[in-house]
N, C-alpha and C positions, 0 to 999 in steps of 0.2 A: 423403406421410404426415404425420400430425399429430406434434407433438414426442413425445408419449407412445408412439406406434407406433414412431418412429425409436428411441426409448430401448429399446423391447423388441427391436427388430431388432439393435441393438448388443449388448445383454446376451446375446441368445440365439445370436449367431454369433461373438462375440469369441473364445471358446475355441478355435475352428478355427484362427485366425490366431496362437494362442499355444500350439501343440501340444507345444512343447518343455517347457512348465511343467505341473506337477502341480496342477491347478486344482481347488479344492474347491468353491467357490461363486462366482457372479457375480451381483451385485445392483446395483439402481439406488437411489441415496439422494439425498435433498434436504439441502443444507447452507445454513445461514444465514451469509452473508458480511458484509463491511462495510456499514454503514448499513441492516441488516436485509434486504439483497437475497438473494433465494433462488436458489441455483444447483443444477443437477442433475447428479450425477457417477455414473460406473460404477466400482464396487469389485470388484476381482478378487482373491480371497482364495486363497492356495495352502494345501495340506494342511500341517498342523503349524505354521501361522503365525498369529499374532493380530493383525498389522498389515498394512496394504496401502495402496498409492498410490490417491488419489481422482482420477480423470480427469473433468473437467467436460466435458459434453456440449453445452452451449448453443452454443459456437463451432462444433462440428462439425455441428450441426443447420443453422447458417447456411451452412456449405460445401455441404451437401446441397441447401438451397433455392437455392443459386447454380448448381447443376447437376452437382456432384461426385458420382460413383457411390458406392454404398454399399460396393463392394469397395475402392475408394480410400480412404474414410473408415476402414474397418476396418483396413486396412493402416497408415495414419497413426496410429491409436489404438494399435495393437499396438507400433509403434515408440516412441511416447511411453511406453508402459507399461514397455518394456525400459529406456529411459533413466531413468525414475522409479524402477524397481527398482535400478538401478545406484547411483543416488544413495542410496537408502534403506539399501542393504547397506554403503555407505561411511560412513554416519552412525551415531552412537550415540543410540538413542532412549530410553536410561535417562536422564531429565532429572533428574540429581542435582545437589547444590551445586557439585561440582567442574566439570561441564560447563557449568553456568550461568555461572560466572565468565568463561568464554571466549565464550559463545554467546548470552546474554541481550542483547536490543536492545529499543529503544522504538519506539512508533508512535503518531503523533497522529491521533485520530479525532473525529468529531462526537459530542458527548455525547448529544444528544436522540434522535438516530436509532439509537443503540447501547445505549439504557438497559438493555434486557433482557439483552443479552450481557454488559454490564459488571457485572451482579449475580453472574456466575460467575467473574470474575477480578479480581486486584488492579489498581487504576488510581488516578491522581492527576488531580484537576481542574486544567485550565489555562484560565482565563478561561472561554469557553463551550465548550471542547473537553475531551477527556479523553486522558491519557497512558496508553497500555497497553503491556504487556510480552509480548514474544514470544521464542520459542527458534528461533535460526538453524539450519536444516537444511542449506541450501546457498546458495552465491553464486557464480555462474560465468557464463560467456558466454551460457548458455542462459537464465538468469533468477535470481531470488531466491526462496526458499521458506523459510517459517517457520511455526511453530505457536504459537497463543495460549497463554500460560502461565495455568493455572487457579488458582482458590482452593485446591484440594486440593494442588497442587504447591507453591504458595507456602508454605502453612502448614507442610508437611513440612520445609522448609528451616530453619525457625526464625530468620528474619532479619526486619528491619523493611522497611517499604515504602521508607523513605529509602535503606536500604542496597541494596536491589534497584535503585532508581533510579540510584544512583551507579555501580553496576556495569554496568547496561545502557547508560547514557549514554556511559561510557568505551568500551564495545564499539562502539556505534552510530557514534560519531564516528571510531573507528578503522577501522571497515569501510566506513563511508559518509561520507567527508569532505565538507564543505560546498562548494558551487559557487555563486558570484555572477557572473552574466554579463549584459552590457547587452542589452536587447531586440533591438538591431540585429543582434547575433551570432546569435540565435535565429530571428529573423524577417528574413532579408535584404531582403524585399520589403515591408517595414512601411510605407514611404512610400506604397505604393498604398492604404493605409488612410486617407489623407488626414491623417495626424498629422505636424505639422512637425517639423523636426530638433531644435529646442530642447526640444520636449516628449518626443521620442523618447529624448533623452539623460537624461531623468529616470526612465526606466523600466529597472528591473533585475529579473532572475529569481533568486530564492534557491531552491536545490535541493541535491541531493548529486551525487557524481560519477557514480552509476548512473541518476539520474533516476527512482528507484523510492522512493516514500514520502519524497520530499525536503522536504515541508513541515515534517517533524520537525527540520530544521536550524535553525528558528527558536528552538529550545530550547538549541542549542549555546552554551556560555559566551562571551560577548563578541562573537559573530558579528555581531548587529545593531548593537551599540555600536561596534565597530571600523569597520563599514562607514559608519555615520552620521558618525563622525568624519572618515573619509576624504573623503566628499563635502562635509562641513561644514554639513549639514542634518539637521532632524528628518525622520521618514519616515512615510508611510502604508503599511501592510502589508495586501495584499489577498489572501486565500486563493484561489488558482486552482484547487486540488484538493488531494488528500493528497499529491501529488507535487511541488508547488512552490507558492511564495508570490511575488507581485508586489511589488516595492518601489518606491514612488513618491517621489523625492527632491524634495519640494516641500511646503510648508505653505499654499500659496495656492490650495487647491481646496476646493470645498464637500464636506464628509464625506458629506452625504446624496446628492449626485450619484454619488459613488463607490460608496456602498452600493447605489444602484439599479443600477449598472453591474455590479457583482459578482453581485448577484441574478439579473440577466438572463442573464450568462454561464453562471451555474450551472444555470439553468433550461433553457437551450436548447443548450448547448455541452458541458458537464461530465456525463459519464455518472453515473447514480445512485450506482454502487458507489464512484466516485472523489471524490464530494462531500465537502467538509470542513466549510465554514461560509460563511453569507452576511454575516458580520460584518466590518467593516473595523476594524483596529486602528491605533493611532498610537503611534510610539516618539517620546519627547520627549527631545532630546539633552540638555537643561539637566538634567532630573531623572533621566536614565538609566532611564526606565520605560516599559513598553508597557502601554497602556490600550485599552479598548473605547471 
């Protein structure tokens, strides 16, 4: 089946696997995600409800292409729907100021690739990136779910962008504390890449404790400053994806070489939806500033 035929099969049969629910409509919708990437999801709306979880089908189509039966996939989707509904029922979707104070978080995204979406929401420029604001729906062992805060919601609260930033930053660091680990810990077989030990000890990964949207940790107050003082060097900062930054504890590298490396990695290894930037940033220990 083509992807369109697969989506039709899922939307046409999923109600049978969810017979305990009073389903009003099942529809397939396209959603624009990070970096303008289009994803297709199935939305199952129950009678007398106006919100519903969106279950993305791109992954399930990959399972189908790998040989999983349609029955298996429909069963898995129905189980995901039940989990999503459970989360939704435990969450308060009335995004008022009271709930924002505990659940607003920030996410760092590429500015150029998200220009259209940024017109619909509050954001702050950060060098060539944009700081966006999201409402935390859940964070558990299964994963992290959040919703973009729109201009409409932001205007309703009657606060400034700086106030929203301070609230969201405090929540983000509380919910997703920073994590800086030596590259040796993350890639135990890194010596196979022909990188000598002296160079390996200069590479660190900045993220958060969940590993999700961890590049945002670059914004945490004094994180870069304190680490640079710890190692006693200025740092090159390379965006690996929206999930992490690579810190290079050395000033003796050509920046153009690093830029070429980052661009190559982003092109061939990082997925389009996880792309953050091709730019290499530099933290100067003496001036305590990050520059492009």
